C-alpha angles and dihedrals in degrees: 000000000000100000121110098225131109133211096249116125115274123227118241099205132035113266134183117258110284123242122266089254091054095052094037098226122067095191093049091049091049090049091052093049089050091050092050096045095045097037093238099171126114123213121220127188128217118196125240112211137203103236093201099058102008091240121155109244107168151334134245113220113229129182136221128188124224112317119259094011134114088254098050090101112082090218092058092041096051094040090056091046089056092049091050094046096245106106092121091051091052092046090052091051091048092051090051094050094042095051093043092052098044115111101185130182115233098269099035124112127218116218115208119194115228135167113238091235089055090050091053095041113109090223089064101088122196090211092065092060092043091054090050095050093045090058086059091045091245127144123225091248089065090063125081118191104215110207109217107198119190098147136047114276111235101199117032092172090059092045091051091051092049093045090051090049093055092044089056088055088057100259123128129223129225127188114217128211095016110184094028093111148333096282091056091055091048090052089049090056095042100044102031092203126208090237129033117200114199115224115256092233089067090050095048107106089347091158091065099048122069093187091057090049091052091050092049091050090048092052089051091050095048092045093050088055091070096032101258124146119228130226124190112217129207101026105171108156136045089241092056091047092051091049092049090053092048089053089057099248106155100197135041146187132188146100093290089060097039139327121233112275134188093244136034106253116238108247128152116233118228121186104028118280138235118337091014 
């Protein structure tokens, strides 16, 4: 899993910062406030690769907190944001930094992680993202909102309406961690995303597990039925890569294919990239 989110409960309405007693660590809370107010997060970009022709087709934006601190880890940073009631504020900051730092080639996509409740929240305004991408001379069809689901979704009808709204604006939708649990499969059926990202736990030692291979093939088959492309996450060994290719997964991501870097590498795309 490459997303920076944790499994802690997410707030449903904006709240003021909690007291030190509520969060349990005054210094950690103060550090978080400082990070949020000063924008002290660093974007990193991990490549997504076409496994048929080895072409570079996009980048997933990842986030790190201040180096050599307790909040450098995105898991710790986002978990604390949830506890303090400011996950949306942190997500907004991360989107701003990730878009501002992206140096994409003409056919490359930028994947932005977002929680489904943030996507459906009325305070999340499509115009903010559009303004940000226009400053980078990017079109909406270069942006993929990657839904990172670690909790049950309460209202699939609302999520479908919102997803369709953003699609009409030109954005695309990816579903992260597919195959990680029942709720992820339900979301796959309900949302029918443009991109399906297979959970890294299914990819781990895929070459040694026939059941995992059958599941990966089934995800590819189901996804092709509604026109989605499939990306295997967390590819770390040549054996896993070979197994992913045998299962018919056309795109991949993982340390074997490229570690997260502070800048998108300049690389021409030939032939055309993801989504044609």
